[in-house]
Structures are given as structure tokens and as C-alpha cells.
C-alpha positions as CSV (number, residue, x, y, z in Angstrom):
1,M,0.0,0.1,0.1
2,R,0.9,3.7,-1.2
3,F,1.5,6.1,1.7
4,E,-1.0,8.2,0.1
5,E,-3.4,5.6,1.1
6,L,-3.1,5.8,4.6
7,G,-4.6,9.3,5.1
8,L,-0.9,11.2,5.6
9,I,-1.4,14.9,5.3
10,P,0.6,16.7,3.0
11,P,3.5,18.0,5.0
12,I,4.3,14.2,6.0
13,L,3.7,12.8,2.4
14,K,6.3,15.2,1.2
15,A,8.7,14.3,3.6
16,L,8.7,10.9,3.1
17,K,9.0,11.5,-0.8
18,A,12.3,13.2,0.2
19,V,13.8,9.9,1.7
20,N,12.5,7.8,-1.3
21,Y,9.6,6.1,0.4
22,S,6.8,5.1,-1.5
23,E,5.4,1.9,0.2
24,A,4.7,1.2,3.4
25,T,5.7,-2.0,5.4
26,E,3.3,-4.5,6.7
27,I,3.8,-2.9,10.1
28,Q,3.4,0.6,8.9
29,E,0.2,-0.5,7.1
30,K,-1.5,-1.6,9.9
31,A,-0.5,0.5,12.5
32,I,-0.8,4.1,11.3
33,P,-4.6,3.9,10.7
34,L,-4.9,2.8,14.0
35,I,-3.0,5.2,15.7
36,L,-4.4,7.8,13.6
37,K,-8.0,6.5,15.2
38,R,-6.2,7.1,18.9
39,R,-6.2,2.9,19.4
40,D,-3.9,1.5,21.8
41,I,-1.2,-0.7,20.0
42,L,0.4,-3.9,20.9
43,G,2.7,-4.4,17.9
44,S,5.2,-7.1,17.5
45,A,7.5,-7.3,14.5
46,Q,11.2,-8.4,13.7
47,T,13.6,-5.6,13.2
48,G,13.8,-3.8,9.8
49,T,10.5,-3.8,9.1
50,G,9.7,-0.2,9.8
51,K,8.5,0.4,13.7
52,T,9.7,3.6,14.1
53,A,7.9,4.8,11.4
54,A,4.9,2.6,12.4
55,F,4.3,5.4,15.2
56,A,6.5,8.4,14.3
57,I,4.4,9.4,11.1
58,P,0.6,8.9,13.1
59,I,2.2,11.0,16.0
60,I,3.9,13.6,14.3
61,Q,0.4,14.0,12.2
62,L,-2.1,14.0,15.5
63,I,0.3,16.9,17.1
64,H,0.8,19.0,13.6
65,Q,-2.8,18.8,13.2
66,I,-3.3,20.2,16.7
67,E,-0.7,22.2,17.5
68,S,-0.8,23.8,14.3
69,Q,-2.7,27.1,15.4
70,N,-1.5,27.0,19.2
71,N,1.2,29.8,19.4
72,G,2.4,29.2,23.4
73,R,5.8,27.4,23.9
74,A,5.6,23.7,23.0
75,Q,4.7,21.2,25.6
76,I,5.7,17.5,25.7
77,R,2.7,15.7,24.1
78,A,4.8,12.3,22.9
79,L,7.0,10.5,24.8
80,I,8.9,7.9,23.0
81,V,11.0,5.7,25.7
82,T,13.7,3.0,24.2
83,P,16.7,1.4,26.0
84,T,20.0,2.7,24.1
85,R,21.2,5.7,23.4
86,E,22.0,4.5,19.7
87,L,18.9,3.6,19.0
88,A,17.2,7.0,20.9
89,I,19.5,8.8,18.6
90,Q,18.3,7.4,15.3
91,I,14.2,7.6,16.4
92,D,15.1,11.3,16.7
93,E,17.2,11.2,13.6
94,N,13.9,9.7,11.8
95,I,11.7,11.8,13.2
96,R,13.1,14.9,11.8
97,E,13.1,13.5,8.8
98,Y,10.0,13.0,8.9
99,S,8.4,16.1,10.6
100,K,10.5,18.2,8.1
101,Y,7.8,20.2,6.8
102,T,5.5,20.1,10.0
103,I,5.5,22.9,13.2
104,I,6.6,19.6,15.3
105,K,10.1,20.3,17.8
106,H,11.6,17.4,18.8
107,N,14.6,16.3,21.1
108,V,16.1,13.8,22.8
109,I,18.1,12.9,26.2
110,F,19.9,10.0,27.2
111,G,22.7,9.3,29.9
112,G,26.9,9.3,29.2
113,V,27.0,12.9,28.2
114,K,26.6,16.0,30.3
115,Q,23.0,17.4,30.7
116,G,23.7,20.4,29.6
117,K,22.8,21.0,26.1
118,Q,19.9,18.5,26.4
119,V,18.4,20.6,29.0
120,S,18.8,24.3,26.9
121,S,16.9,22.3,24.0
122,L,14.0,21.2,26.1
123,R,13.8,25.0,28.1
124,N,13.1,26.3,24.1
125,G,10.0,23.7,23.9
126,V,9.4,20.1,22.7
127,H,6.1,18.4,21.2
128,I,8.2,14.8,20.7
129,L,10.8,13.9,23.4
130,V,13.0,10.6,22.9
131,A,14.8,9.6,26.2
132,T,16.5,7.0,27.8
133,P,14.9,5.9,31.3
134,G,18.0,6.7,33.3
135,R,18.0,10.1,31.9
136,L,14.7,10.7,32.0
137,L,14.3,10.0,35.7
138,D,16.7,12.1,36.2
139,L,15.6,15.0,35.0
140,I,12.2,14.8,36.0
141,S,13.5,14.1,39.9
142,Q,15.3,17.6,38.9
143,G,12.2,19.2,37.8
144,I,13.2,20.0,34.6
145,I,10.6,17.5,33.0
146,S,7.3,17.6,33.8
147,L,5.1,14.7,32.0
148,D,1.9,16.0,33.3
149,T,1.0,17.1,29.3
150,V,2.0,13.9,27.8
151,K,-1.0,12.7,25.4
152,M,0.8,10.0,23.8
153,F,3.4,7.2,25.0
154,V,5.5,4.5,23.2
155,L,7.7,2.2,24.5
156,D,10.0,0.8,22.0
157,E,11.9,-2.4,22.1
158,A,10.5,-3.3,25.1
159,D,12.0,-6.6,25.4
160,R,15.6,-5.4,25.3
161,M,14.4,-2.7,27.8
162,L,13.8,-5.6,29.9
163,D,16.6,-7.7,29.5
164,M,18.5,-4.5,30.3
165,G,17.6,-4.3,33.5
166,F,15.2,-1.4,33.2
167,I,11.6,-3.2,34.8
168,N,12.0,-0.9,37.9
169,D,12.3,2.4,35.7
170,I,9.4,1.4,33.5
171,K,7.4,0.9,36.8
172,K,8.0,4.5,37.9
173,L,7.5,6.1,34.7
174,L,4.2,4.7,34.4
175,K,3.2,5.9,37.9
176,L,4.6,10.0,36.6
177,L,2.2,9.5,33.0
178,P,-1.2,10.5,32.4
179,K,-3.3,8.1,33.2
180,K,-5.7,9.3,30.2
181,R,-3.3,8.9,27.4
182,Q,-2.5,6.6,24.0
183,S,-0.2,3.9,24.5
184,L,2.0,2.0,21.9
185,F,3.7,-0.5,22.9
186,F,6.2,-2.0,20.5
187,S,8.6,-5.5,20.9
188,A,10.4,-7.4,18.6
189,T,9.6,-10.8,20.8
190,M,6.5,-11.2,23.0
191,P,7.8,-13.9,25.6
192,D,5.3,-13.9,29.0
193,N,6.7,-10.8,31.0
194,I,6.3,-8.9,28.0
195,V,2.7,-9.7,27.5
196,K,2.2,-9.2,31.5
197,L,3.8,-5.7,31.1
198,S,1.6,-4.4,28.4
199,N,-1.5,-4.7,30.3
200,N,-0.4,-3.2,32.7
201,I,-0.1,-0.2,30.0
202,L,-2.3,-0.9,27.5
203,D,-6.3,0.1,27.4
204,D,-7.8,-2.3,25.3
205,P,-5.2,-2.7,22.9
206,I,-5.0,-4.2,18.9
207,K,-2.9,-6.7,18.6
208,I,-0.4,-6.4,15.4
209,E,1.6,-9.1,14.9
210,V,3.3,-8.8,10.8
211,S,5.0,-11.9,11.4
212,P,5.6,-15.2,13.4
213,V,7.0,-14.1,17.3
214,S,11.0,-14.5,17.2
215,S,11.7,-14.7,13.3
216,A,14.2,-13.9,11.1
217,A,13.4,-11.9,8.0
218,E,13.4,-14.2,4.6
219,T,15.4,-11.9,3.0
220,I,18.0,-12.6,5.0
221,Q,20.6,-15.7,4.2
222,Q,22.0,-17.8,6.8
223,Y,25.3,-19.5,7.5
224,V,27.7,-21.3,9.8
225,Y,30.9,-21.9,10.1
226,Y,31.5,-25.1,12.8
227,T,35.1,-24.3,13.9
228,N,37.1,-24.4,17.1
229,R,37.6,-21.6,19.6
230,T,41.3,-21.2,18.7
231,D,40.8,-20.9,14.7
232,K,37.9,-18.2,15.0
233,G,40.0,-15.2,14.3
234,K,41.8,-16.9,11.6
235,L,38.3,-17.8,10.2
236,L,37.6,-14.5,10.1
237,L,40.1,-13.2,8.2
238,H,39.3,-16.3,5.6
239,I,35.8,-14.8,5.5
240,L,37.0,-11.3,5.2
241,D,38.9,-12.1,1.9
242,D,35.8,-12.5,-0.1
243,R,35.8,-8.7,-1.2
244,N,32.2,-9.2,-2.0
245,I,31.6,-8.6,1.7
246,E,31.8,-4.7,1.5
247,Q,31.3,-3.8,5.1
248,V,29.9,-6.0,8.0
249,L,28.7,-5.6,11.5
250,L,30.4,-8.1,13.3
251,F,28.9,-9.2,17.0
252,S,31.2,-9.9,19.4
253,R,29.8,-10.7,23.2
254,T,31.8,-8.8,25.3
255,K,33.4,-5.2,25.4
256,H,36.8,-7.2,26.2
257,G,36.3,-9.3,23.1
258,A,35.3,-6.3,21.0
259,D,38.3,-4.6,21.4
260,R,40.4,-7.2,21.1
261,I,39.0,-8.3,17.5
262,A,39.2,-4.9,16.3
263,R,42.8,-5.1,17.4
264,N,43.7,-7.9,15.5
265,L,41.9,-6.9,12.4
266,K,43.9,-4.2,12.8
267,K,47.0,-5.5,12.4
268,Q,45.7,-7.2,9.2
269,G,45.3,-3.8,7.2
270,I,41.6,-3.6,7.8
271,K,39.9,-0.9,8.5
272,V,38.1,-1.7,11.7
273,E,36.1,0.1,14.6
274,A,34.4,-1.1,17.8
275,I,31.6,0.3,20.2
276,H,30.3,-0.9,23.2
277,G,29.4,0.6,26.7
278,D,32.7,1.4,28.0
279,K,33.4,4.0,24.9
280,A,32.4,7.6,25.2
281,Q,29.6,8.5,23.7
282,N,31.2,10.8,21.2
283,Q,33.8,8.0,20.1
284,R,30.6,5.7,19.5
285,Q,29.0,8.2,17.2
286,K,32.2,8.7,15.5
287,A,32.7,5.2,15.0
288,L,28.9,4.5,13.1
289,K,29.6,7.7,11.5
290,R,32.3,6.3,9.8
291,F,31.0,3.2,9.2
292,K,28.0,4.9,7.7
293,E,30.0,6.6,5.0
294,G,32.1,3.6,4.3
295,S,35.0,4.3,5.2
296,V,35.3,1.3,8.0
297,R,35.4,-2.0,6.4
298,V,34.3,-3.8,10.2
299,L,32.0,-1.9,13.0
300,V,32.7,-4.8,15.8
301,A,29.8,-4.3,18.4
302,T,28.3,-5.9,21.6
303,D,24.4,-6.1,21.6
304,I,23.5,-3.2,23.9
305,A,25.8,-0.7,21.6
306,A,24.6,-2.0,18.1
307,R,20.9,-1.9,19.1
308,G,19.6,1.2,17.4
309,I,22.0,0.8,14.4
310,D,20.1,1.3,11.2
311,I,22.1,1.5,8.2
312,D,20.8,1.8,4.6
313,K,21.6,-1.2,2.4
314,L,23.7,-3.4,5.3
315,K,23.8,-6.4,3.4
316,H,26.3,-8.6,6.1
317,V,26.3,-9.3,9.7
318,I,28.7,-11.7,11.5
319,N,28.2,-13.6,15.0
320,Y,32.2,-14.0,15.8
321,D,30.3,-15.2,19.1
322,V,27.2,-17.2,18.6
323,P,24.4,-15.8,21.3
324,N,23.1,-18.0,24.5
325,E,19.4,-15.9,23.7
326,S,18.1,-17.4,20.4
327,E,15.8,-14.0,20.5
328,T,19.4,-12.1,20.5
329,Y,20.4,-13.5,17.3
330,V,17.3,-12.5,15.9
331,H,17.9,-9.0,16.9
332,R,21.3,-9.1,15.7
333,I,20.9,-10.7,12.2
334,G,17.6,-7.9,11.6
335,R,20.5,-5.2,10.8
336,S,20.7,-7.0,7.8
337,G,18.1,-7.3,5.1
338,R,16.1,-4.3,6.4
339,A,13.1,-3.0,4.4
340,G,12.7,-6.1,2.0
341,E,16.6,-5.3,1.2
342,E,18.8,-8.7,1.1
343,G,21.0,-9.6,3.5
344,V,24.0,-12.4,4.7
345,A,24.0,-13.6,8.3
346,I,27.3,-15.6,9.3
347,S,27.8,-17.3,12.4
348,I,31.3,-18.3,13.6
349,C,30.6,-21.6,16.0
350,E,33.0,-22.9,18.3
351,P,32.0,-26.9,20.2
352,E,30.7,-24.3,23.5
353,E,28.2,-22.7,20.9
354,N,26.8,-25.9,19.2
355,A,23.8,-26.0,21.8
356,H,23.0,-22.1,20.9
357,I,22.6,-23.0,17.3
358,K,20.4,-26.2,17.6
359,D,18.4,-23.8,20.0
360,I,18.4,-21.0,17.4
361,E,17.1,-23.3,15.2
362,R,14.0,-24.0,17.3
363,L,13.2,-20.6,17.5
364,I,13.3,-19.5,14.2
365,N,11.8,-22.6,13.3
366,K,14.8,-23.2,10.3
367,K,17.5,-25.2,9.3
368,I,20.8,-22.7,9.4
369,S,23.1,-23.5,6.4
370,I,26.0,-24.9,7.3
371,I,29.6,-23.7,5.1
372,K,31.3,-27.2,3.8
373,D,34.2,-25.5,2.5
374,N,35.8,-24.4,5.7
375,P,39.4,-24.4,6.3
376,F,39.1,-24.8,9.8
377,P,36.8,-27.1,10.4
378,Q,35.3,-27.9,14.1
379,T,37.4,-30.9,15.2
380,D,36.4,-33.1,18.3
381,K,39.9,-32.5,20.1
382,P,39.7,-31.4,24.0
383,M,40.8,-28.2,24.6
384,T,44.3,-27.8,26.2
385,A,44.6,-26.8,29.9
386,A,46.3,-22.9,28.3
387,E,42.7,-22.9,26.0
388,K,40.7,-24.1,29.2
389,K,42.4,-21.4,31.1
390,E,41.6,-18.5,29.0
391,W,38.2,-20.1,28.1
392,N,37.7,-19.8,32.2
393,K,39.1,-16.0,32.1
394,E,36.7,-15.4,29.3
395,K,33.4,-16.6,30.7
396,Q,34.7,-14.8,34.1
397,R,35.0,-11.6,32.1
398,R,31.4,-12.0,30.6
399,K,29.8,-12.3,34.0
400,Q,31.8,-9.7,35.2
401,E,30.4,-7.3,32.5
402,F,26.8,-9.0,32.4
403,F,26.5,-7.3,35.9
404,A,28.2,-4.3,35.3
405,N,25.5,-3.6,32.7
406,R,22.5,-4.8,35.1
407,K,23.8,-2.5,37.6
408,K,24.0,0.8,34.7
409,S,20.8,0.2,33.8
410,G,18.8,-0.6,37.0
411,A,17.2,1.7,39.3
412,G,20.0,3.6,37.5
413,S,-3.1,16.5,34.7
414,R,-3.3,19.5,32.9
415,S,-6.3,17.8,30.5
416,N,-6.7,19.4,27.2
417,G,-9.6,18.1,25.6
418,R,-8.3,18.0,21.8
419,Y,-6.2,14.7,23.2
420,R,-8.7,13.0,24.2
421,R,-10.1,9.7,22.5
């Protein structure tokens, strides 16, 4: 369906045309008309299907139509909460594109940087605020932000929000939001804890599920190399010898591992950057910008840092470490094959990860193709004492990083009748 058939106003259609959007994706086709009718939504769709536009476009239209005649200072009418800085920035950039020809004022706030510039922008007035939970609650506690005027609330990437330990922050926010509001709840996966949370947020919601829960996009070809742990680095170089692989988003389970992979690739003359939670925000944004511009061939990322990476035409994703959570695999490979484009996902699997591949195949209900032409095939030989020692160290690092991330992300109405449903 074309966007012109969804009841969108000319300023938004003009903006969509400027970014070469013509056909709506399935989630957009289903969600946009319902949101414009002020219905609560429980949306489930795999990454790369256009969820951001599905909620951002109708929110922009509703606010533009209502606030166009309001000459006063802009007040927060829509709050979009998302788990990571990268994803918050990405959503704000999309809103900028879609609202280019409207009166909408928008802003994004997140932690990891000084709050001065963010606070200054807020004081100029804002209609749509995109935020990560920690910084949002911090500015609320300082009296800088009030949620009294919010009429639309979006919880995006809800499954990742819970994975990162934000449940207490979300509960705090729900108590601060006006009870009379429109709520939109989007998640790539819908496990029981997510459904339970949605019941506390939504009012008589319409459920939109555009694909089987936890499935990968059909446009993504999936492959696995079975190898030994000590051969992973050599196998990665073998894979990157294929010049048809122009750019790669490569996933490491840990921050330490991401840095190590990047160092080893640099020694081989490969242009590479690493992004993870220990990198400063400006470093992460600079690395991502260079990758988007094509000056970096390989971007090594941890799962948390990669959330929100949205790169047009990105074809290749490599799992250097196979995730032990099958849903994480779906999120990772969804960085490629976006909006109907073709993608290729390659996993490098060591013996200790064989069971993870089986779990993933059960989740996606599909066999992952095994690459037979493998110069470093997996063997049954046991690890040497030195290898086992290094493996135990790696497991300890993973455990430390897990609890460090949990600690960082933990418990780290004025009414307007025109907005009423």
C-alpha cells in the first residue's frame, strides 16, 4: 500500500517522498491508521520492518494537526522511551526526517554525556521527546521535565528494555504519566513477561503481529561455520578475504572481546572500529558515522551498543560469538536485510556454542545452512590446559560485564480535550 492511501497529510507525504519512501511496510500499513484513530497498540514485528516509522509518522501528524494553531511554548505531547542511546538518537533522526515540513519540535535525551545541551533544548519547548529511562528519570527528579502534558506514550524495544534491567524504571515512569493517554507498545519478541507488562500499560489494545514471533526476515540468508575456538580469528580473516563482503557489522559477546577482535583486524590492515558501553558517546557516534560513510569496513559491536544501528543497504552481519539467547540472534541479524533488502548472516560457531545454534534453529523454525568449504573445521579434540584457562577467564569476564551492565541500567493532569480519545 502506498503512503498516500493511509490518510497522511501533505507535509508528511512530502517529507516521505524526500527520503524515497513510497510503499508502506506491513507494520506501517496496519499500525498507522489505528494510531491515527487513537487506539492503543501492542505491536510485534521483527527488526528491520519499519516499526519506528509505524509509530512516529502518525504521532507527528496528530500533534501537527492539533498544535498548528497553538502559538504558545511547545509542551511534551509524546514521550518515546527506548533502551539505548544509539536507538534514541536513531529515532530522533527519523522524526527529524518525517517532520521536516511540520511545526513539530522534537528532542532526544540520554545518559553518558553532560546534560547541559539537552536541558537547554528542552527549555526551548518540545512536542516529541525521545529518551532513555535513566536520563529521563534524572531530569524529572531535578524538576526539569514534567510528564503532565503527555498524551501519547511509546515503549519501544520492550523486550530489550527488560533484558537490560529497566523494569523498575518503567514502573516508575508509569506512575508519573497521565492515566488518560494513548499508549503504543512495540517489541520484536513477545515472551510472557512482555505480555504481562503490556497489560499494565495498554487500554483495550489492538494486537498487530506482522510475522511469526521471533522469526528472522525471509530476505536474510543464514549460514554457519563450525570451527574451534582458537581458529575463530583465522576463520574470520578467511571470510573477510571475500571482497564481495564490502561492509560487516560484527558481533562480540563482550566489550573485551570486541576490542581484541578490532586490534587483530587492524594488524591485518583492515579498517575497523569497535563500539561498546565503555566507549564515550562521542567515540561511538564517530565510529558509527565513519561506518555509515563507508570509510570503515568492519564495525565490531556488543549487543547493547548495536541496538539502534540502522544502516541502509547493510548486507552482512557476522556473529563472531553465537549468542546464548536465541532472541538476541534474531535482533542481531535483523541489522541486515532491512525493509525488504537482501541480507547475509554468518555465524562462527565453536564447540561450546553448538547447542546455541540448535536453540536458534528451534526458535526460528529453520535450519541454518552449514558452510562445508571451511579451512578451519571444528574437531572433537578437547581444549588444552591453556585454552581451558583462557576460556574460564572469558566466562568470568562475561559474567562481570553482565552484572556491570545490569547495575548501570537498574534503578540507575493538565488536560486538553483535543487530545482525548
